[in-house]
C-alpha positions in Angstrom: -15.3 43.4 69.4 -11.8 42.4 68.1 -9.8 39.7 69.8 -6.3 38.4 69.1 -5.0 34.9 69.9 -1.7 36.5 71.1 -1.1 38.7 74.1 1.7 41.0 75.2 4.8 39.1 76.4 3.9 35.9 74.5 6.7 34.1 72.7 5.7 33.6 69.1 7.1 32.1 65.8 6.6 33.8 62.5 4.7 31.6 59.9 5.2 33.6 56.7 7.1 36.4 55.2 10.8 37.5 55.2 11.2 36.5 58.9 9.6 33.0 58.5 10.7 30.7 61.3 12.1 33.4 63.6 11.0 33.6 67.3 10.4 36.7 69.4 8.5 38.2 72.2 5.3 40.3 71.6 6.0 43.9 72.6 2.6 45.4 71.6 -0.8 44.3 70.2 -3.3 46.3 68.3 -6.6 44.4 68.2 -8.4 47.1 66.2 -5.9 46.7 63.3 -5.3 43.0 64.0 -1.6 43.6 64.2 1.3 42.8 66.6 4.8 44.2 67.1 7.4 41.6 67.8 10.9 42.1 69.3 13.6 41.9 66.6 11.2 40.9 63.8 10.0 42.9 60.7 12.7 45.5 61.2 12.1 48.8 59.2 14.2 51.9 58.8 12.8 55.2 60.0 14.2 58.6 59.1 14.1 60.6 62.4 14.4 64.3 62.6 16.2 65.8 65.7 13.4 67.2 67.9 15.5 69.3 70.3 18.7 71.3 70.1 21.7 68.9 70.3 19.6 65.8 69.7 20.9 63.6 66.8 18.7 62.7 63.9 19.3 60.0 61.3 18.2 56.6 60.1 17.0 54.3 62.9 16.0 50.7 62.8 12.7 49.8 64.6 10.2 47.0 64.7 7.3 47.3 62.3 3.8 46.0 62.9 2.7 42.7 61.3 -0.6 40.9 61.0 -1.4 38.6 63.9 -2.5 35.9 61.5 1.2 35.5 60.5 2.3 34.4 64.0 1.7 31.4 66.2 2.2 31.1 70.0 5.0 28.9 71.2 4.1 26.7 74.2 6.4 27.4 77.2 6.5 23.8 78.3 6.8 21.8 75.0 8.5 24.7 73.1 6.5 23.9 70.0 4.3 26.3 68.0 0.7 25.6 68.9 -2.9 26.8 68.6 -4.5 27.8 71.9 -7.2 25.9 73.6 -9.2 27.2 76.6 -10.0 25.3 79.8 -12.3 26.4 82.6 -10.7 25.4 85.9 -12.6 24.2 89.0 -12.6 27.6 90.5 -14.4 29.0 87.4 -11.4 30.8 85.8 -10.7 30.5 82.1 -7.1 29.8 81.2 -5.3 29.3 77.9 -3.6 26.0 77.3 -1.5 24.2 74.6 -3.4 22.0 72.1 -0.4 19.7 71.8 0.7 18.9 75.4 -2.2 20.3 77.4 -0.1 22.6 79.6 -1.8 25.7 80.8 -0.3 29.2 80.1 0.0 31.3 83.2 -0.6 35.0 82.6 2.4 35.9 84.8 5.1 34.3 82.5 
């Protein structure tokens, strides 16, 4: 079973590589490959062929996948990169929370 510390729609900061320090929103996760695709980060050029008559081909910029270990979640309340802790609430639900300020992450951000 493969789990990632980031989820879709999380705001993250890049820890290493050419985009170090940049922030973005997670568009897609791939737990099997342990990779994430982040909006505006790790841009790659793709050569696209026209698929239908009249459709234009050419060189297109798109986000490439990067390893999830290179990113860290940004806390929505303290706006700092943080590791995630988990709390079990009184009603028995498990929620993610910030290690630095203790604020809980709601899944409907």
